[in-house]
C-alpha positions as MATLAB code, in Angstrom:
seq = 'XXXXXXXXXXXXXXXXXXXXXXXXXXXXXXXXXXXXXXXXXXXXXXXXXXXXXXXXXXXXXXXXXXXXXXXXXXXXXXXXXXXXXXXXXXXXXXXXXXXXXXXXXXXXXXXXXXXXXXXXXXXXXXXXXXXXXXXXXXXXXXXXXXXXXXXXXXXXXXXXXXXXXXXXXXXXXXXXXXXXXXXXXXXXXXXXXXXXXXXXXXXXXXXXXXXXXXXXXXXXXXXXXXXXXXXXXXXXXXXXXXXXXXXXXX';
ca = [
      31.369 -112.273   10.234;
      28.480 -112.113   12.696;
      28.908 -108.342   12.725;
      28.308 -108.327    8.975;
      24.941 -110.008    9.526;
      23.919 -107.393   12.091;
      25.094 -104.508    9.900;
      23.208 -105.791    6.854;
      20.090 -106.493    8.911;
      20.211 -102.944   10.300;
      20.502 -101.647    6.744;
      17.434 -103.650    5.689;
      15.421 -102.223    8.587;
      16.425  -98.679    7.608;
      15.444  -99.183    3.969;
      12.140 -100.801    4.968;
      11.374  -97.751    7.139;
      12.300  -95.426    4.257;
       9.954  -97.314    1.937;
       7.107  -96.969    4.439;
       7.664  -93.206    4.707;
       7.889  -92.802    0.924;
       4.702  -94.841    0.441;
       2.890  -92.533    2.873;
       4.178  -89.480    0.986;
       3.007  -90.858   -2.354;
      -0.414  -91.727   -0.932;
      -0.832  -88.069    0.062;
       0.623  -86.462   -3.043;
      -2.837  -85.068   -3.922;
      -3.735  -83.997   -0.364;
      -3.877  -80.209   -0.113;
      -1.505  -78.796    2.487;
       0.261  -82.121    3.077;
       3.932  -81.940    4.097;
       6.239  -84.788    3.130;
       8.307  -86.743    5.642;
      11.979  -87.668    5.389;
      13.782  -90.395    7.334;
      16.583  -89.183    9.599;
      19.385  -91.756    9.549;
      21.963  -92.055   12.305;
      25.025  -94.271   12.630;
      24.753  -96.566   15.621;
      27.281  -96.010   18.381;
      30.542  -97.789   17.588;
      31.533 -100.411   20.166;
      35.201 -100.453   21.325;
      37.018 -103.643   20.326;
      39.542 -104.627   22.998;
      41.902 -107.526   23.675;
      42.250 -108.672   27.272;
      45.846 -108.957   28.463;
      47.050 -107.147   25.410;
      49.523 -104.957   27.285;
      52.580 -105.687   29.368;
      50.634 -104.732   32.474;
      47.968 -107.310   31.735;
      45.332 -104.667   30.962;
      43.137 -104.300   27.901;
      44.440 -103.125   24.551;
      42.037 -101.170   22.355;
      42.204 -102.584   18.843;
      39.614 -100.294   17.294;
      35.835 -100.067   17.088;
      32.997 -102.136   15.675;
      30.451 -100.255   13.569;
      26.937 -101.717   13.852;
      25.479  -99.884   10.872;
      22.726  -97.266   10.807;
      19.236  -96.804   12.159;
      16.290  -94.482   11.606;
      16.595  -91.968   14.427;
      13.386  -90.143   13.581;
      11.246  -88.541   10.915;
      11.673  -84.952    9.709;
       8.701  -83.154    8.198;
       9.600  -80.796    5.372;
       8.103  -77.337    5.805;
       8.717  -76.456    2.165;
       5.711  -74.690    0.676;
       3.719  -76.503   -1.980;
       2.635  -74.899   -5.237;
      -0.485  -72.727   -5.139;
      -3.327  -73.968   -7.318;
      -5.958  -71.476   -8.465;
      -9.521  -72.713   -7.948;
     -11.527  -69.459   -7.866;
     -13.503  -70.947   -4.965;
     -14.656  -68.239   -2.554;
     -13.826  -70.367    0.493;
     -10.643  -71.914   -0.892;
      -7.749  -70.284    0.951;
      -3.985  -70.695    0.720;
      -1.189  -69.206    2.787;
       1.793  -67.689    1.037;
       4.622  -67.757    3.561;
       4.907  -69.337    6.986;
       1.837  -69.988    9.088;
      -1.169  -72.215    9.694;
      -4.922  -71.995    9.933;
      -6.213  -72.957   13.389;
      -9.106  -75.434   13.589;
     -11.130  -76.833   16.479;
     -11.259  -80.648   16.415;
     -12.604  -83.254   18.875;
      -8.946  -83.840   19.855;
      -8.306  -80.172   20.565;
      -6.965  -77.281   18.509;
      -5.008  -78.350   15.456;
      -3.178  -76.473   12.711;
      -3.307  -76.962    8.963;
      -2.207  -75.545    5.616;
      -5.187  -77.144    3.871;
      -7.558  -74.274    3.188;
     -10.281  -76.215    1.369;
     -13.079  -74.798    3.518;
     -16.861  -74.780    3.308;
     -19.847  -73.460    5.264;
     -21.982  -75.842    7.335;
     -25.722  -75.650    8.031;
     -25.108  -73.160   10.858;
     -22.941  -70.935    8.634;
     -19.713  -71.879   10.423;
     -16.563  -72.062    8.304;
     -15.422  -75.698    8.429;
     -12.748  -78.017    7.039;
     -13.422  -80.969    4.748;
     -13.929  -83.084    7.895;
     -16.376  -80.646    9.449;
     -13.967  -79.142   11.996;
     -14.611  -75.469   12.654;
     -12.049  -72.934   11.500;
     -11.006  -70.554   14.257;
     -10.892  -66.800   14.084;
      -9.831  -64.263   16.675;
     -12.212  -64.955   19.558;
     -13.705  -68.243   18.386;
     -15.043  -70.174   15.387;
     -15.602  -68.195   12.192;
     -19.272  -67.743   11.297;
     -20.187  -66.225    7.954;
     -23.399  -64.251    7.362;
     -25.287  -64.686    4.113;
     -23.801  -62.655    1.303;
     -20.643  -62.163   -0.701;
     -17.546  -63.106    1.297;
     -14.180  -61.495    0.669;
     -11.056  -62.428    2.637;
      -8.092  -60.111    2.251;
      -4.374  -60.906    2.407;
      -4.242  -60.318    6.171;
      -7.082  -62.767    6.834;
      -9.742  -60.118    7.486;
     -13.226  -61.291    6.503;
     -15.796  -59.021    4.862;
     -19.378  -59.901    3.999;
     -21.112  -57.561    1.566;
     -18.332  -55.078    2.273;
     -18.806  -55.174    6.070;
     -16.026  -56.468    8.337;
     -17.264  -59.654   10.038;
     -14.192  -61.348   11.461;
     -10.504  -62.177   11.372;
      -8.919  -65.564   10.718;
      -6.614  -66.886   13.423;
      -3.301  -67.358   11.609;
      -0.511  -68.933   13.626;
       3.235  -68.865   12.947;
       5.442  -71.007   15.177;
       8.898  -69.774   16.163;
      10.155  -73.368   16.042;
       8.102  -75.464   13.583;
       9.951  -78.614   14.690;
       7.749  -78.736   17.822;
       4.751  -79.614   15.642;
       3.599  -83.219   15.532;
       1.633  -84.650   12.625;
      -1.893  -85.595   13.613;
      -4.070  -86.705   10.690;
      -5.639  -85.308    7.530;
      -2.840  -82.732    7.038;
      -3.324  -81.505   10.615;
      -0.598  -80.728   13.142;
      -0.662  -80.642   16.938;
       1.439  -78.181   18.943;
       2.495  -78.106   22.611;
       0.591  -75.658   24.799;
       3.791  -73.697   25.454;
       4.859  -73.426   21.797;
       6.073  -69.914   20.984;
       4.348  -68.079   18.139;
       5.074  -65.012   16.028;
       2.874  -62.532   14.131;
       1.706  -63.707   10.716;
       3.488  -61.742    7.994;
       2.512  -63.801    4.960;
      -0.475  -63.473    2.664;
      -3.858  -65.167    2.543;
      -4.769  -66.008   -1.052;
      -8.504  -66.353   -1.630;
      -9.431  -68.652   -4.498;
      -6.259  -70.729   -4.184;
      -5.258  -73.994   -2.498;
      -1.780  -75.128   -1.512;
      -0.806  -78.419   -3.118;
       1.143  -81.129   -1.347;
       4.895  -80.508   -1.374;
       5.447  -84.104   -2.506;
       7.147  -84.540   -5.880;
       5.973  -87.890   -7.223;
       9.029  -88.170   -9.493;
      11.453  -87.536   -6.617;
       9.646  -89.978   -4.336;
       9.740  -92.691   -7.011;
      13.503  -92.187   -7.380;
      13.882  -92.482   -3.593;
      11.703  -95.589   -3.580;
      13.823  -97.313   -6.240;
      17.021  -96.408   -4.359;
      15.575  -97.803   -1.127;
      14.493 -101.025   -2.862;
      17.934 -101.540   -4.389;
      19.675 -100.863   -1.073;
      17.316 -103.301    0.665;
      18.041 -106.003   -1.913;
      21.802 -105.368   -1.648;
      21.709 -105.839    2.128;
      19.598 -108.947    1.622;
      22.254 -110.423   -0.674;
      24.962 -109.608    1.890;
      23.055 -111.605    4.505;
      22.690 -114.550    2.115;
      26.422 -114.548    1.343;
      27.365 -114.177    5.006;
      25.021 -117.024    5.885;
      26.618 -119.288    3.273;
      30.126 -118.450    4.505;
      29.085 -119.029    8.104;
      27.562 -122.371    7.155;
      30.800 -123.467    5.501;
      32.812 -122.324    8.509;
      30.636 -124.364   10.857;
      30.482 -127.491    8.705;
      33.871 -127.596    7.008;
      36.514 -125.756    9.028;
      38.378 -128.220   11.206;
      37.002 -131.241    9.399;
      39.583 -134.014    9.073;
      40.069 -135.238    5.529;
];
């Protein structure tokens, strides 16, 4: 009976965590380059149930195991590409295929799929937060004139080559950790591969969050939470009767 309380409580904690993750996804459904998170659920280790003196030799007899429910073992970030939205903006860039733009932030180098860039007062290519976009050899600086960026990330101003975007592909994307504002941090020893995708000028990558799917997940999580809550209420009532009525002389 007590086990039922623990199992239901564990279920409530899992569903509460799922709701928090889904809420975060929905809040960023319009954030360019955002990647949705998914809860990774794991069954808790079953505990052996034994009976002392349950064998002729006076040892312990294994009766079975006790399952203590599930827990959230971690969060998986989906690398699925979002839809590409045409903007016709000269400095709006999207990546088709694997890879990230590299940007220099106060916290160190970070990586993003959000290519909504602009030029600051010093003609540096920057993110929406003012972080400088990195090219091969340092931050990208654009001269005055017409800027064209080809599919390989080469930058031309008035037809003259002026730089190359630093485009990073990680051999194991699971090493990336979410930072903030659709940015990712990577370990210093993370292995990378050559970029073989395409840079699309005049496009932005949308979030890979489907609002409809997230709402379905949210409703399922709410119902599961309420079901576990009812189990606890019933178990509590039964436990109360057992304590107050069982063994009572009438």
